[in-house]
C-alpha positions as CSV (number, residue, x, y, z in Angstrom):
1,M,29.3,2.7,-36.5
2,D,31.5,4.5,-33.9
3,G,29.8,5.5,-30.7
4,P,30.5,9.2,-29.7
5,A,34.1,10.2,-28.3
6,L,35.0,10.6,-25.2
7,P,36.4,13.3,-23.4
8,S,40.3,13.0,-23.5
9,S,41.2,16.0,-21.0
10,P,43.4,15.1,-18.0
11,E,40.7,15.2,-15.6
12,S,38.5,12.7,-17.5
13,A,41.5,10.3,-17.8
14,K,41.9,10.1,-13.8
15,V,38.1,8.9,-13.6
16,S,37.6,5.3,-12.8
17,L,34.5,3.8,-13.9
18,D,34.6,0.4,-12.2
19,G,35.4,2.5,-8.7
20,T,33.2,5.0,-9.4
21,L,29.6,4.5,-11.0
22,G,30.3,0.7,-11.0
23,A,30.2,0.8,-7.3
24,A,27.6,3.1,-7.3
25,F,25.6,0.9,-9.6
26,L,25.9,-2.2,-7.4
27,G,25.0,-0.2,-4.2
28,H,22.0,1.0,-6.1
29,F,21.2,-2.7,-6.9
30,V,21.7,-4.0,-3.6
31,T,19.5,-1.0,-2.3
32,T,16.5,-1.5,-4.5
33,L,16.6,-5.2,-4.3
34,L,16.0,-4.7,0.0
35,F,13.5,-2.2,-1.0
36,G,11.4,-5.0,-2.8
37,I,11.9,-7.2,0.7
38,T,11.1,-4.1,2.9
39,S,7.6,-3.3,0.9
40,L,7.5,-7.0,1.5
41,Q,7.8,-6.8,5.2
42,A,5.4,-3.9,5.2
43,F,2.4,-5.6,3.4
44,M,3.1,-8.7,5.9
45,Y,3.1,-6.2,8.8
46,Y,-0.5,-4.8,8.0
47,R,-2.0,-7.9,7.1
48,R,-0.9,-9.9,10.4
49,N,-0.3,-7.2,13.2
50,K,-4.0,-5.5,13.0
51,T,-3.9,-5.1,16.7
52,D,-0.9,-3.0,17.1
53,G,-1.3,0.7,18.2
54,T,-1.9,3.3,15.8
55,K,1.2,5.3,16.4
56,L,2.9,2.1,15.9
57,K,1.1,1.7,12.3
58,F,1.4,4.9,11.4
59,S,5.2,5.3,12.0
60,V,5.6,1.9,9.9
61,L,4.1,3.9,7.4
62,I,6.1,6.8,7.6
63,I,9.2,4.6,7.7
64,W,8.1,2.8,4.4
65,I,7.2,6.0,2.4
66,L,10.6,7.7,3.3
67,D,12.3,4.4,2.2
68,S,10.6,5.0,-1.2
69,V,11.9,8.6,-1.3
70,H,15.3,6.9,-0.7
71,A,15.2,4.5,-3.2
72,G,13.7,6.9,-5.8
73,L,16.5,9.7,-5.1
74,I,19.3,6.9,-5.3
75,T,17.8,5.7,-8.3
76,G,17.5,9.2,-9.8
77,A,21.2,10.2,-9.4
78,I,22.6,7.0,-10.9
79,Y,20.2,7.9,-14.0
80,W,21.7,10.9,-14.2
81,Y,25.4,9.8,-13.8
82,C,24.9,6.6,-16.5
83,I,22.5,7.9,-18.6
84,T,21.7,11.5,-18.9
85,N,25.6,12.1,-19.1
86,F,26.8,8.8,-20.2
87,T,29.9,10.4,-22.4
88,N,30.3,13.3,-19.7
89,L,33.3,11.7,-17.5
90,L,33.5,14.8,-15.4
91,A,30.0,14.8,-14.2
92,V,31.1,11.7,-12.2
93,Q,32.6,13.6,-9.8
94,R,29.9,16.2,-9.7
95,P,27.8,15.9,-6.5
96,I,23.8,16.5,-7.8
97,W,21.1,17.3,-5.2
98,P,19.4,14.0,-5.0
99,I,22.7,12.5,-3.2
100,P,22.6,14.9,-0.1
101,T,18.8,14.6,-0.3
102,M,19.1,11.0,0.1
103,I,21.5,11.5,3.3
104,I,18.8,13.8,4.9
105,I,15.9,11.5,4.2
106,S,17.8,8.1,5.5
107,N,18.6,9.7,8.9
108,V,15.0,10.8,9.3
109,S,13.9,7.2,9.0
110,N,16.8,5.9,10.9
111,S,16.2,7.9,14.0
112,I,12.7,6.8,13.7
113,V,13.7,3.4,13.6
114,R,16.0,3.9,16.9
115,Y,12.9,5.3,18.8
116,I,11.0,2.6,18.5
117,F,14.0,0.6,19.6
118,G,14.5,2.8,22.4
119,Y,11.2,2.7,23.6
120,R,11.2,-1.3,23.4
121,L,14.2,-1.0,25.7
122,W,12.3,1.7,28.0
123,K,9.4,-1.2,28.3
124,L,12.1,-3.9,28.8
125,S,13.7,-2.1,31.2
126,N,10.7,-1.4,33.6
127,H,10.6,2.3,32.1
128,N,14.2,3.0,33.1
129,R,15.2,6.1,31.2
130,I,19.1,5.6,30.8
131,F,18.6,3.5,27.9
132,P,16.3,5.9,25.9
133,A,18.3,8.9,27.0
134,V,21.5,7.5,25.5
135,I,20.1,6.5,22.4
136,A,17.8,9.6,21.7
137,F,21.1,12.0,22.4
138,L,23.4,9.4,20.3
139,S,20.4,9.8,17.8
140,I,20.2,13.4,17.7
141,F,23.7,13.8,17.3
142,I,24.3,11.7,14.2
143,F,21.2,13.4,12.6
144,V,22.9,17.3,13.5
145,D,26.2,15.8,11.7
146,A,24.3,14.1,8.9
147,A,22.7,17.5,8.1
148,Y,25.9,19.2,8.4
149,F,27.7,17.0,6.1
150,A,24.5,17.2,3.3
151,V,24.4,20.8,3.5
152,K,28.4,21.2,2.7
153,L,28.1,18.5,0.2
154,Y,25.3,20.9,-1.4
155,S,28.0,23.3,-2.1
156,I,31.1,21.6,-3.2
157,P,31.7,21.3,-7.1
158,S,33.6,17.9,-6.9
159,Y,33.3,14.6,-4.4
160,S,37.0,15.3,-4.0
161,D,36.3,18.7,-1.8
162,I,34.8,16.1,1.2
163,I,38.3,15.8,2.3
164,H,37.8,19.0,4.0
165,F,35.3,18.0,6.0
166,S,35.6,14.5,5.9
167,W,35.8,14.4,9.7
168,S,32.4,15.0,9.9
169,L,32.0,11.5,7.5
170,Y,34.3,9.6,10.5
171,L,32.8,11.0,13.4
172,G,28.8,10.1,12.2
173,L,29.6,6.6,10.7
174,S,31.5,5.8,13.9
175,V,28.9,7.0,16.3
176,E,26.0,5.0,14.2
177,A,28.1,1.9,14.2
178,T,28.3,2.6,18.2
179,V,24.6,2.8,18.9
180,D,23.7,-0.1,16.8
181,L,26.1,-2.3,19.4
182,I,24.6,-0.3,22.3
183,V,20.9,-1.2,21.0
184,A,21.6,-4.7,20.4
185,A,24.0,-5.3,23.8
186,T,21.3,-3.5,25.8
187,Q,18.1,-5.7,24.3
188,C,19.9,-9.0,24.5
189,L,21.0,-8.1,28.4
190,L,17.0,-7.1,29.7
191,L,15.7,-10.2,27.3
192,R,18.3,-12.7,29.3
193,R,16.8,-11.5,32.7
194,L,13.0,-12.3,31.7
195,E,14.3,-16.1,31.3
196,T,12.1,-18.3,33.8
197,G,13.9,-21.5,33.6
198,I,10.4,-22.7,31.2
199,Q,11.8,-24.3,28.1
200,R,9.1,-22.7,26.0
201,T,9.5,-19.1,27.3
202,D,13.1,-19.2,27.2
203,S,13.2,-20.8,23.6
204,V,11.1,-17.5,22.3
205,I,13.1,-15.4,24.0
206,R,16.2,-16.7,23.1
207,I,15.3,-16.3,19.4
208,L,14.4,-12.9,20.2
209,I,17.9,-12.5,21.5
210,T,19.3,-13.7,18.2
211,Y,16.9,-11.2,16.4
212,S,18.6,-8.5,18.4
213,I,22.1,-9.5,18.0
214,N,21.6,-10.1,14.0
215,T,20.1,-6.6,13.3
216,G,22.3,-4.9,15.4
217,L,25.4,-6.3,14.4
218,L,24.4,-5.9,10.4
219,T,23.7,-2.5,10.9
220,S,27.0,-1.7,12.6
221,F,29.1,-4.0,10.1
222,C,27.8,-1.7,7.1
223,A,28.3,1.6,8.7
224,I,31.8,0.3,9.5
225,G,32.4,-1.2,6.0
226,A,31.2,2.5,4.3
227,L,33.6,4.4,7.2
228,V,36.3,1.8,6.3
229,S,35.8,2.0,2.3
230,Y,36.0,6.1,2.4
231,A,39.1,6.0,4.3
232,A,41.0,3.3,1.9
233,A,39.7,5.1,-1.2
234,P,38.3,8.6,-0.5
235,T,38.3,9.0,-4.2
236,K,36.0,6.3,-5.0
237,F,32.3,5.6,-4.4
238,I,32.8,2.3,-2.6
239,Y,31.7,3.8,0.3
240,F,28.6,4.7,-1.4
241,A,27.3,1.2,-1.4
242,F,27.8,0.7,1.8
243,Y,26.0,3.7,2.7
244,F,23.1,3.3,0.1
245,A,22.0,-0.1,1.7
246,L,22.4,1.3,5.7
247,S,18.9,2.8,5.9
248,K,17.2,-0.4,4.2
249,L,18.9,-2.4,6.6
250,Y,17.5,-0.1,9.2
251,V,14.1,-0.3,7.6
252,N,14.2,-4.4,7.6
253,S,15.4,-5.3,10.4
254,L,12.5,-3.2,12.1
255,L,9.8,-4.7,10.4
256,A,11.6,-8.2,10.6
257,T,11.4,-7.9,14.5
258,L,7.7,-6.6,14.4
259,N,6.6,-9.5,12.1
260,A,8.8,-12.0,13.9
261,R,6.4,-10.9,17.2
262,G,3.3,-12.5,15.7
263,S,4.8,-15.9,14.3
264,L,6.3,-16.7,17.7
265,L,3.2,-15.9,19.6
266,G,1.5,-18.1,17.2
267,N,4.1,-21.0,17.6
268,A,3.6,-20.7,21.3
269,R,-0.2,-20.8,21.0
270,R,-0.2,-23.8,18.9
271,N,2.4,-25.5,20.9
272,A,0.0,-25.1,23.7
273,R,-3.3,-26.3,22.2
274,R,-1.7,-29.1,21.3
275,R,0.0,-30.1,25.0
276,G,-3.2,-28.6,26.3
277,A,-5.2,-31.4,24.5
278,E,-7.3,-33.6,27.3
279,S,-4.7,-36.6,28.5
280,K,-6.1,-39.7,30.0
281,V,-3.9,-40.5,33.4
282,V,-4.5,-43.9,34.7
283,F,-4.2,-44.8,38.5
284,R,-3.6,-48.3,39.7
285,T,-4.2,-49.2,43.0
286,M,-5.3,-52.3,45.1
287,P,-8.7,-53.0,46.1
288,T,-10.4,-52.5,49.5
289,L,-10.9,-55.6,51.5
290,S,-14.3,-56.1,53.3
291,T,-14.6,-57.7,56.5
292,D,-18.1,-58.4,56.5
293,P,-18.8,-61.8,54.7
294,S,-22.6,-60.3,53.9
295,S,-21.1,-57.1,51.9
296,S,-21.4,-57.1,48.4
297,G,-18.4,-55.8,47.8
298,S,-16.5,-58.5,49.6
299,Y,-13.4,-59.8,48.1
300,D,-12.4,-63.4,47.8
301,P,-8.6,-64.0,46.7
302,S,-9.7,-67.7,45.8
303,S,-12.7,-66.5,43.7
304,P,-12.3,-67.5,40.0
305,S,-13.9,-63.7,39.1
306,H,-11.2,-61.8,40.8
307,M,-8.6,-64.0,39.8
308,E,-9.4,-63.4,36.2
309,A,-9.8,-59.7,36.7
310,G,-6.2,-59.4,38.2
311,E,-4.6,-58.1,41.4
312,N,-5.1,-54.3,40.4
313,I,-8.0,-52.3,39.2
314,E,-8.0,-49.2,37.1
315,F,-9.6,-45.9,38.1
316,T,-9.5,-43.5,35.2
317,T,-9.8,-39.8,35.2
318,I,-9.2,-37.1,32.4
319,I,-7.2,-34.1,33.5
320,S,-7.5,-30.7,30.9
321,T,-5.0,-28.5,31.3
322,G,-6.9,-25.1,30.6
323,S,-6.5,-22.6,28.4
324,E,-3.5,-20.9,29.9
325,L,-1.0,-20.4,27.2
326,P,2.7,-20.4,27.9
327,G,2.8,-17.4,25.4
328,D,1.1,-15.4,27.9
329,E,4.1,-15.4,29.8
330,I,5.7,-13.3,27.4
331,R,2.9,-11.1,25.8
332,S,4.3,-8.1,27.1
333,I,7.4,-9.0,25.0
334,L,5.6,-9.9,21.7
335,K,2.4,-8.0,21.9
336,D,1.0,-4.7,22.9
337,D,-1.2,-5.0,25.7
338,K,-2.5,-1.4,25.2
339,P,-3.5,-0.5,22.0
340,N,-2.6,3.3,22.0
341,E,0.8,2.7,22.9
342,L,3.7,2.7,20.4
343,V,5.7,-0.5,20.9
344,A,8.1,-3.2,18.8
């Protein structure tokens, strides 16, 4: 049986499903995959980090809820385009309300994540307000720009009309990529200042630096990918695929960093316990010669008993390293010393 006839209007003939619905569907696939990872990371966070402050735990909960709404909006939009309007190719070019709503939700979530990273920079820089102020200003700018773009997207009849305010898209994504690089670079510089020359402590700091670089570059490259793909193909939805995944990368980068604290501190403690086990130290020394012939401790080199004992006498002592852990030197980086404070 033949399927339903597709519209044959000139406008529908210009629609490329590979570059529109195909790209959006791939973006949705990556988004749902990342949402599964986000949910797993959130579960691991609440299971392993029970000593964190209430504010941080509440922030993680809000971020996960926003991330769930973000995934639901994208799924609803893809369903409307692919199923509800299966034979209506003209509907592909029509913006529907879940898309601009998703933009607002994702920027709220991204702003919370950047706030937590900014708070970490404030702590690492000994309460220097310059770094958090710069991040806060750029985050507010990004949110206002995204809100403007979303409001305009509510009112246009076709995605091709984005060209009339595409400057907002270029500006917002450019600033977003820039602020992510600033956060990553600043974290690396501040962490490098904490190196002490102690191998175990410095190794943990280097791991944190690697996390900072990876998370910052990943979100920056995703924002740049959305920017370049729109500039190269403004009539296609390739930039959708990048933008759908951008918010998920923000959330996963935060949760991965929070969960890494416990594992790094746990490894440091386990290494300390192994190195802190009792160590047997042996000192060898020559015996003391007595000049008193009647002394019971006199030493006669020609005595067979002394010759059999050898020339050295061993004194054994036990030295315990105590309970101090190398992880305590970096506790302010990995754990929260004050339960009511928000730290990352």
